[in-house]
C-alpha angles and dihedrals in degrees: 000000000000127000089228093061093060094044091052091050090047090221123177120259092251091051092050091048093047090050093051092047093050088050090052090052094051094094096027125110091219120093114236110225107171143345123217142163108266145174120214099189101272124114112240136155089221127080118253129215131194128210114206118203134169093272102039145307137282126212120214130188113220122215116168093193096053124097089246108036097205126043126189108238106172142346127213122198119212089226090062091070134060100193144008133204115207127197111189124200132170098270104020146016127222114215120194110193118199117202139174094259105007143034127208133200111205129174118203119194120225098332098067094120092050089053089048090055090049091053091048092050102040106032141050095227121131108246121211117185114200113234110228120213121247095253092061088067090064115105108266095024099062096088092042089220110156099227093044091051089048091052094046093048091052094049092047090049091052091051091049090047093056091049092050092045089057096043104041118082118253092245090070096050095086093051092049091049092053093046091050091050090053094049089047092057091047090049092055091051091046091051092053093047093045093054086062101033112015094183093061092062101033104061096149099043124092093204108056108187135143089245090058090047092049096051095039097050095039087056090052091048095049094044094049091047093054092046092051092049093046096050097042091101089070091073093084092056092061093072115099117265093234092055090052092049095048094046091050092049093050092049091050091050095050092045091051091052100044106031104030095126098038094051094065091049092049090049091054092048091047092050090049091049092047091049092050090049092051092048091050092048089049092050092048090049090052092049091049090050091049092051091048092050091049091049092050091050090050092051092048092049091049090050091050092050092048090051091050092049092050090049092051091048091050091049091049090049093050091048091050089051091051092050089049091051092049092049093048090050091050093050092047090051091051091047092053091046090053092048091050091049091048090050092050092048092050090050091050093049091049094051092047093052093049092052092060094243094105117133114198118240118248115201131216107241090223091058129079098277095211103049105055102094143010092262093056111136096028125082111004118200131188111226094206101045095033089224123132128206130208124216110278093029121133095248099032095100094034093061104091108147134056091017124177118190125216129186093216140007089250090060090050093049091047088056090055098260125136127214119257113251092223 
């Protein structure tokens, strides 16, 4: 397999890898069962593929720019391992093989369950499948990737936040905002401490790493920040009702004394402005409705024309088929008539020759010598030598001029011809 072949065909990397692997298994005693992308625990910039057969699996490293696109890195035999633990997720499956002298961690993309079935059918290993909790089936948590779980948690929290903001009474908004601000402050302190000593701020987690601290406390910080922003509008409701009433009365009194004349003028201008805005909005709505109606009519007209065109094409097609059937029937009738006429002519010729009134045919040398009568191609006689030749004779094909055709040797002998000795 040449590299040029694959580049000319512009095949995908997976197709190129599969072709190479199938070629490697051509002379192998092992039966190739499937090919999949894989990771066998080594860091590499190139993509890796695994070939799974009935006795084990091979690992290949793919490099499209290399002279040989696929290189065999390692092979594992099923007999080398006594058990395997499998952890399936949506897009990949993690296999942990345990052997007598070595263990292997392998990740298979997409086809993990198929590899599990191969192991069950073609090996004696003990297979243990990890049972995943229910929450890992939620969108965003299925892959158990840290950043995906962080994004999913933040989005779900925002959705819950909007629901609570709509359901909770306005009197509680100020308290929730203050509580979120306090938790936000504590989360920032916990993040700083956890980056130094993770175990101090992760008392409930089995895995206490800086990565876990980073994602956990960033989630708390973002969530508390969004809660504080969303419930900030509740602060105005915390002021006493009497204060609000008195302030509003004072403002009304001052406004009535200082701006009595201007207020009426501003109201008139405001009414005129609102009326103009409403008229403009109404006009825009009418224009938009007219455009949509014109667009709908154009689409209906186009659909109608398309239906008429298809109907015309169908009618033309059916007419062409009917004409073809009529022409075929006419040709068949003519062919049968010709066959019947030829049959009648052959019958007439046979009856004439048997009655003794047969007159041999003499051809014009300028004509086609084998298409002048119904007995053409049978008994060939030479008019000058009075010798006739049967098919297969030595001089049958050599006799070209002065030919007389007979339907049978009896007819030739009756006409005074004798048979050629060769």
